[in-house]
N, C-alpha and C positions, 0 to 999 in steps of 0.2 A: 550584536546589533544595538545601535544607539536608540534608546527608548524615545528620545525627543523627535526622531525622524518619523515616527508613526503619525497617522492622521489624528487630529485632535479628538474626533468622535470615537476613535479606537482607544485612545488613552482614557477617555471618559468612561467607556464601557468597562475597561479593566479596573478602574478605580471604583466603579459602582459595585464590583464583585468583592470588594474588601469590606471595610467598616468605616463609620464616621471618623474614628480616631486616626485610622490610616490615611484617609482622604485628606485630613487636615495636616498630617505630617508630610504628605507628598508635596505640599506647597513650597517646602524648602528646597526641593530638587531643582526647579527652574521656573522661569516665568511661563513657559509653554505648559508645563504640568500644572502649575497653579491655575491657569485659565481653564484647563480641562477639568480640574478638580472642583472648580466653582460652578460648573454648569448645572442646569436644572436636571438634566438627565441622570447625573450622579446622585444628587440629593433626593430626587423623587424615589429612588430605590431604597433610601434609608428611612423615609417617612413610613408610618403605618399604612397598610393597604387601604384602610378605611378613613384616612385623614380628612377627606372631604366631608364625610358624614359627621365626624367629630367637630370640624370647623362650624358646621351648621348648628351645632348645639351650644356654641360659646355664648356666654352672657354678653360679652363685649367683642365685636368683630375685630379680627387681627388685620393689620396693614403690613404687607411685606412685599419686597421688590424681587425676591428670588426664593427658590425652594430652600437654599441654604439658610437664608434669613428666617424663613418659616420654621425650619428645623430648630434653629437656635432659640426662637421664641417659645416653641413648644416644650423646651427643656425646663421652663419655669412653670409652676402650677397655674392653671387657668380655670376659671369657674365655668361649669357647663350645667345643663339641665336646670335652668332657673336658679342657679346658685346652690343647688343641693349636693353637688359633687364638684371635685376639681380633677383636672386631667393634666398629665405631663408625660414626657418620654425621657428615658435615661440618656444622658449626654454621650456616653461612649458607644452604646449599641442601638439606641432608638427604641428600646422596649417600652411598652405602655405601662403606665401606673395610674391609679386612681386614689382619691380619698373620698369616702362617703361622709357627709356631714352628720352631725348628731341628729338632725331632722330626718335623715335618710336611714336611721337605725331604729331598731325596736328596743326600747328601754322600758322595762317594767315600771308602771305607774308614773311615767314621765309626764303624762297629761294632768296629773294631780299636783296642784301648786303647793300642797302640804309637804310633798316629798321632793319635788324637783322645781328648779326655777330657770325659765328660759329668758335669756337676755343677750344683748350684743356685748362683744368684748373686742377692744381695739386691736389686741394682738392676734386675733383670729382672722383667717382668710374668708370665713363664712359670716353671714349676717347675724347668726345666732349661735350661741353655745348653750349648754345646759349644765347647771350646777346642782349637785346633790345637797338638799337641805338636811334631811335625816331619814334613815330607812334601815330596816333590818334585812331586807331581801334585795340584793344587788344583782341585776341581770341585764346584760347589754349584748345585743345580737345584731349582726349585719350579714347581708347576702349580696353576692355579685355573680354574674354568669361568666364562665370561663371563655365564652366566645367574645367577650369584651376585652380580653387580655391577649398578650402576644403568645402565639403557640410555641411549643418546644422550649418552655422557659420555666425556671423554678421561681416561685414567688414566696414572699413572706407577708404576713398581715400583722399590723400593729394598732393597738388602741392608743390614741393621742389624747393626753390629759395634762392638766395642771392640778395643783393642790392649793386650796384656799388656806389662808393663815389659820383658820379655825378647824382645819381638817382633823378628824378624830376617828378611831375605830376601824380604819381602812386596812390596816395590816395586822390586826389582832388574829385574824385567820387568813391563810393564803386563799386567793381566788383561783378557781379552776378555769383554765383557758383552753380553747380548742379550735381547730380548723378542720372541717369535714368536707371532702369532695368525693362523691360516690362512695366507694368502699374504703377509701383512704381516710385515716383520722390521725391528726397530730394533736397530742395532748401535753399539758404541763400545768404547773401552778405558778402564780405570780403574786408577789407581795406589793401592794399599792403603797409604797413607802417613799416619802419625800426624804431629802437629806436629813440625817439624824439630828434630832433636837433633844434638849433636856426633858421636855414634856413627853415626847414619845418614849424615851428611856424609862421615865417614871411610870408611865402607863404599863409598860411590859413588866416591870418589877412588881407592881401592885397586883397584876392579874396573871402572873406567870403560870401558876398552877391551873387556873381555869383555861387559859389559852392552850396549854399543852394538852389538856383533856379534849378540847374541841378539835384540835388539829388532827387527832387520831381518826376523826370522822372524814377527813378530806382525802380525796384520791391523791396518790403519790405521783410524782412526775418531775421532769426537769424544772428546777426553780429559776424564776426570772424576776428581775426587779426593773423598775423604770430607769430609762437611760435618757439623760438630758440632750436635746437636739440643739442645733445651732440657732433655731428660731425661738428658743426659750421654752418650748413645750417639752413634755416627757413622752416617750413612747414605750409601750409594754408589748413585747412580742407575744402574739396569740398562737402562732404556729406557722408552718410552711407547707407548700404543696407544689406539685409539678403539673403544669398545664400542657397536656399532650396534644392540644388543638381540637378537642371535642367540644361538646356543648353540655356542660354540667353546672350545677349550682354549687357555689362555694359558700359554706355556712361558717361564720366566725363568731365566737362568743367569749365572754368573760362572765363568770358567775361566782357569787359568794352567797349561798342560800342555806348553809348548814348551821351557821351561828344564829343566835337570837339577839345579839348585841346590836346597838344602834351605831351607825356610822354616817359620816357626812363630810362635806367639803371637797368632794371630788368634782373637778370641772372637766367635762367631756367635749372635745372638739369633733372627733369622728374616728373612723377606722381607715387606715391607709393600707393599700395593697400595692407593693412595689417589687420589682425584680430583685432577686437575691444578688448581692455583689459578687 
């Protein structure tokens, strides 16, 4: 049977049962299929079921002429909840993702200007970031409910950071990272290490024996290092979890509290929770 002989609403229904990627590819078949694939009935199915509620939380209202255009605009991060979070959907599957701003996190002693400095940064999507002045107890925590995320989806959480030129002491000991959802716990260790420099190498040589002694106190796990993103920030994986569609709290953290050395120069933008590729 010739696919193009089907009624357009029938073609639209068939395409809505596929994926955004397949719907876009179908445009190459024929003009009839392209028109059916552009219909609101198709792209409504690809949007999150609660997209209307999410739109009501946007800092700046979106203008769109079709559900397909809306889908495209939601693929780019948009500020919600008075600018304390950002929201986006994955381009290929329409899965929801969030970034919690530094103001949305629990950062030990971040309200004390002796230890942390809140300020705007042009490269950030948020109005404020926070920079570590100096501290010996580093603890950053974030929480989100699984009901805000796409069900039946595996997620990964990342701490989004930069390193100031004066950064020091951040990788003398690995930080312990974890993601906890109900009884599930994902753990590892992360080195807050910027690209190698002569100064960092000298620090490790001078304090090698002391560092090795301290590292014996840290929980073992998969080692992670910051990965540079296209936007110029670095991301440190905290862990992953599977959202089965229930309503549980996701607890994400990075901690380095076992050393007594000072560290500084870490710039925190937030924690991102996004679908696993």
